[in-house]
N, C-alpha and C positions, 0 to 999 in steps of 0.2 A: 915442504913441511918444515916447520920451525919449531924447535923445542920451546915449551912454555917456561917462563920464569915462575919461581914459586908464588910471587905476588899475583900472578894471573890464575892460580889454581881455585880461587874462590873457596878456601877452606874456612871451616868454623873456628872462631876463637874458642878458648877453653870455657868461658862462661856460656857461650851459646851452645856449645857441646853439651855442657851439664844439663841444659834445659831441653835439648832435642830429644825427640821421640827415639827410643833405643830399639834394636832388633831383639826379637824374643830369644836370644842366644846368651848363655852364661858359659864361661870357660872355668874349668877346674883343672889346676896343675897338681898332680899327685906325686910328690917326692921328686921334684926336677932339680937336678944337681947344677946345671950350667946357668950361670947368672945372665950370660949373653942369650941364651934360649929364652929365659924369663922376659928379659927386656924386649926382644923380638916378638914374643906373644903379646905384650902390651901394645906395640905398634899395630899389629894386626887387629886386635880388639878395637883399638880406636878407628881404623880405617873402616870397620863394618859396624860401628855403633853398638858394640857388644855391651849388654846390661852390666855385667859384673865379672871380674875374675876372683876366684878363690885360690889362694896360695896355701897348699896343704903339706903337713909333714915337714920334711927337711927342706922344701921349697923356701928360698931367701925371699926377703921382702924389701921393697924400697923404704928409705932410700939407700942405694948402694951404687958406687960408681961404675961398677961393671953392668948392672942393670940399666942405670941412666945411660950408658955409652950406646946401648942398642935401641933402648925405649925412645930416645930423642924427645922427651917431654910428655910421652904417653902415660907415664905414671901420674901425671897431674890431671889428665882428662878421664881416665877410666876409673871407675869405682872398684875398689878392690878390698879383700878382707883375708886375714890369715886364719886359717882353721888347723888345729893340731891333727885332727882325725878325719880322714877323707870318707871313711865308712859312715861316720856319724852324719856328716854333711850330706851324703847322698840320701840317707834315710830322712832327714829332715826336709830336703827339697822334694823327695817323692811324696811326703805326707801333705806338701802344700800344692800338689798338683803338677810339679815339674817333671817332665819327662827326662830320665837320666840315661845318658849314652856313653859308654865306654868305647874309646877308639883303640882297637886292639885287634890282633889276629887271634881268632879263637873259633871253635866249633859252633857252627850255626850263625856266624857272623853275617850281618847284612852288607853287601858291598855297596859302597857309597853311592855308585852311580844307579843303584836299584832303590835307594832310600828315598821316601817321600815324607813331607811334612803336612800336618794339619793346620788349618786356620785356627789362630788364637792359642797355639800351643807353645809353651816355653820349653827350650830344649837346654840341658846342662850337658856339655861336652866335656868328658874326662880324658886328659892326655896324661900319659905315664912317664915314668923314669926312663932315662936314656938307655939304660942296660937291661933293667927288668920290665919295663912297660908298665901298664896299669896293674895294681896288685890284684890277685886271684880274687880276694874277698870283694873287692870293689867291682870287679868283672861280673862276679855271681850276683851281686846286689843291684846291678843296673838293669834298667828295663830292656835295653837294647845294646848290643855289641855291633859296632860299625867297623868296617874294615876298608881301608883305601886299597883297591886294585892295583896290583904292581906286576909288571911283565918282564922286568930284567933279571939279574943274577943276585941282586942284593935282597936281603930279608926285611928291611925295613927303611923308613925315611927319618930324617932328623925330626925331633920333636917340634921345632918352630916351623919346619916345612909341612908336616902333617897338620899343624893347626891352620896355617894358611890354606891348604888345600880344602880341608873339611869346612872351615868357617865360610870361605868363599863359595863352595858348592851349596851348602845349606842356605847361606844369605841369597844367593841367586835363585834357588828355588822358591824361598819365601817371597821374593820380590819380582817373580815373574808373572 
């Protein structure tokens, strides 16, 4: 086996990416503190043709050198928008037919491996603050709470890792 060079990966250029059909996934970042985590989420969103990222509350926005360092250009390909209030955004998306999903550990959460999607359904995935998680008011307003099963001693995953796990799982279910 030979490792492939970047030029052999047949990736889209930004103009083609912008025109490409997107997956029915939206990402909402609820008060994320780490600029490196934000940049990493942009890269994950690019990899799976996410429709849009909403950056809410204290979540920083591009351009910023620490976001750029981990995004590696994905802030140019992914559509994004800043919103001050996550709860207002959730209500707006729900009223337009988008299914809102808080990724959090909560009572009656659906385990990711048990979660199914419906055809032609747009999903907005809410990922929360590195310490406090998704705010309770947003959890309460969401249509579903989704939990990543964990089997070790730690209580949580890094937000950028959680985003990668959940987006990959949902993308693969949509595209199976």
